[in-house]
N, C-alpha and C positions, 0 to 999 in steps of 0.2 A: 558475642563471647568474651569471658574475662580471660585477656591476654597477659603474659610478659614478655617485655621483647628487651634482649640484653645484648649491647652493642649498638652505638651510637654514633658511626664514622658517619663520612659521607653516603656510602649506601642506606646501611642500618637507618638512620636517622629522618631519609628517604623515604625507606619501606615503612617504618611506625607512623608517619605520619599518613600516609594510604591506610592505615589499617584506623587509624584513631577516625580518618574520615570517613571511615566505612561504619562508622556506628560501633566498633567495637571498646570494650573497654579494656585500656592499654595500661600498664604499670610499666615502665623504662626505669632501665639501668644501665649503667655506663660503670666502669672501672676508673676513668678518669673524669673527674666531677666538672659541671659547666656546661656540656653538651645537651641537656634534657629543656634548656630554656623555653624556645619555640615551641616546643610537643606540650610544654605544661600548658603554655598558651593558648595549644590547638584545642585541651582537653583531656592531656595523658595525664597520669597520676607518678610521680619521680620515685622509686622504691627505694629505700635507703641499703639494701645488699642484694645478695642473689636470692639470697633465700626469701626475703620477702617477694623478690619479684617471682619467685618461683609458686605460690599461691594464687595459681591458676590453672584455666583447662588447657592453657597449653602455653607454651613459654618458645619462643624464637629467638635462636642464639644468630648475630652476623659478626664472625668476630675475625681479626684477622689471618690467624695461626694456629696449627696444632697447640701449642703452649699457651696461649690466649684460651680457646676453649677446654683444656683441659684443667686449667686454674678453676674453669667457672662452674666446668660439669661434676666435680670428684672433691673428695673431701667433705667433713662433718657440713661444711657451712657452703656446702656447691649443690647446683641442681638437682642432681638427682637424689640426695638425700632430704631434701625438700620438697619435691614435686612429688601431688596427691599420686595414688594410686589411682591408675588407668589416665591420668591426663598424658599429654601427646608434648614429647621434645621435636620440634621442630628445628631443626638442624641445617640451615643456609649457608657457612660458610662453605669458600673452598677449602676443605681438609683434606689430610692422609687418608687413604684407602685403610690402612690399619688402625686409624684411629676413630675410624664410621664403624668398624665393624665389633672395635671397642666398646665404644658408645651404645650400639644398637644391644650387644652382650649383657651389659652393665641396666641398662631402663627396663631389659626382660626380666632381669634377676629380681628387679623392684617390683616389680609389677606395674610398669609404664609403657608407654608407647612411644616408639621412635620413629620418626623419615626422616631420610637426608632430601634437602630440595636446593644445592646450590644454582645459583643463578648468573647468566649472559646478560650482560648490560654494564653501559656508564652509570653516572649519579645521574645525569639527564635521564634516561630512561627511566630509572627507581622512582625519580620523582613524579614522572608521569605513568607513572601504573603499568609500565610497558615494559616489562621485565620477559624474558624466557626462561623458563623455569624448569626444570629437568628431577622427576621427583619419583624416588624408588622406596620402597616399604609395604608394608602388608594395606592393601588394596581398600578395605574398608575404612583404614586409620586415614588413607589419601585422601580417601570421598570426606570425610569428616572435616579436614580442612582446605577443601576444594575453595569455600568463602576466603578464607585467608589467601589463598593463594590467586583468586579470581581478582583482589583489590591489590595484589601487588603486582601482576604481570598480567600481560597480554596474550601471553599463552602459555600452557600448563603440559607438558609431554613428560606421562608416566613410562618409564622406562623398564622396568623391573621391581621382584618382590622383594630381591635382596638391597637395604641402603644404600652397602657401600657401592652399588652400582654407580647413583647415582653420583658419588664423587670421582670414580673413574673413569665418566663421560665427559664430567666437566674439567678435571686436569687434562686427559686429553685433548678438549677443545679447546683451550688456553696453551696448548701443546701448537694445535694448529695455526693458531692465531701468531703463536711468538715466530711461528717458521714464515708465515707472509708477510709481517713486519721485516724479516729481515732479509726474504729474498726482495721484496721492492727497495730498502733500501740500498741494495746491491746494484739492483737494477736504475734506480734515480744516481747514483752514485757515476755511474758508467755513461748513461746521457748526460750528465750535468758538466760531468767533464769535458764532453764530444763541445759544450755550448749550447746544447738544444735546454729551453726554458724547463724549468723540472714542474713546474706548477700545470702548463699545457701537456708534460708529455702524461703526470696524472690525472687531468681531466679526461682525456684521449682514453686512458684506461681504463678507469670509472666507465665510461658514457657507451663501453664494449664488450669487452668477453671478461671483464673483473668488477661487475656492477652487484656487488657482494659487500656484505659490510665489513670485515678484515680491513677491505680495499677503500672504500667509500669512507669508512673510519680514518685509519692511519695514513692513506696514500696522502693527503694535504697535508697531514701534521709531518710527516717527511719530509715532504719537498718544498715547505715553509720551514723546517726547524725549528717550530713549535710542540715543543716539549716542558712547558710548564703554564698554568699546576696542573701537576699529576692529578687526573681524574684514575688510573691506576697503576700507583706509585712502582716504579724497577724492582725495589725487594720485594712486593708481594708476585710479580710477575716470575723475577728468579726464583722464589719459593715454590710454586706450582712445577717448574720446570724440574724443580728437584726432587719432589715428590709425584710427578710422572715418571723422573726415571727408577727411582725408589720401587712402585709399582710394576712397571717394566724387569727391573732386574728378580724380584719375588717369582714373576709368571714367566721368567725366562725368555723374555723379547726383546731383542737386539734394537736400537734405536740412538741410528750413529747421529742422526741429526738430532736428537734430544741430545746427546752428548755435543754437539757443537754448538747450540743455542745454550746450555750449560758456560760452556766458556765464556760465549758473547754478551750473555748478561753480567758475570762475573767480573768481563775486563769493563763492562759500563759503570760498575756498583766502584770497582778500585778507581777507577776514573773520576768520583767525586758525581757517578751520576744518581744517588742515590734519592736524590728531590724531585728527577725529574719522572715524566710518564713513561710506560714501555715501549711508547712509541720510539725514544730516545736508543732504543737499541737498531732501529732503522738509521739513525744518522753516521753511526759507527764506520760502513763503511766509504763515506763520506769522507772520515776523516783518515780513513785507510789509504784514500788516494791523495792526501796533502789538500783538500780542504777545510774549509770551515762547515760544521754540521749546519750551520746559518741559523 
């Protein structure tokens, strides 16, 4: 398939590489230059602009936030203005429910197809083609994208015919992971101050009742205080919590734990943690208890 891929961060570059390896004709574009070299060596073509990348059967976007995607999607030089009629925009970014709805409507009016397919997984999983992909939109369009999704993920989970449902599911999933990180951080601070070995404690938990990805992935990082380099930077996690709360407000769903996480992430960022992985949220409780996050 002739593809455009826009957004070559840690996740996007790995995902685009898997599409090239799967035999697709991929044109890549990144707003910050210099990110495409390894993909070009692999066989991708570097597009000179968003418009050039949009000349495709399908265009995949993997961008950091609503502002970045809005700048790429809208305007005369944007994706919607240049994507051919009948072509597909496969949006894989974690974005707000409101922007997802806006994109779906704009593409429909332009005679294009739009599906949302945000992912769960860190960069190593993206590189291995082992992401979990939540997809929502027109079933026939989802079926047309299966070869693409299959090249990037180990499991594709259709969730709804309305694209914004995938955005809400992704945001709620990140809310749950952030809640697990905060809870682990508090528990680790408690046992650590009592003199119990933090790593042994996490090993116990993850080998018994908490043998699931949020605990097995982030528990060791919290125990060791290892928050760099960031695979998923704290500002992006803070953004997702904010977007979750915005969706909750629009639906009139109280989320008191979400409000707590919002303030905890804000404290992390104000304290100089913008360069850290979101696992650093779990180090705040140790600091509060008078210790070093390690």
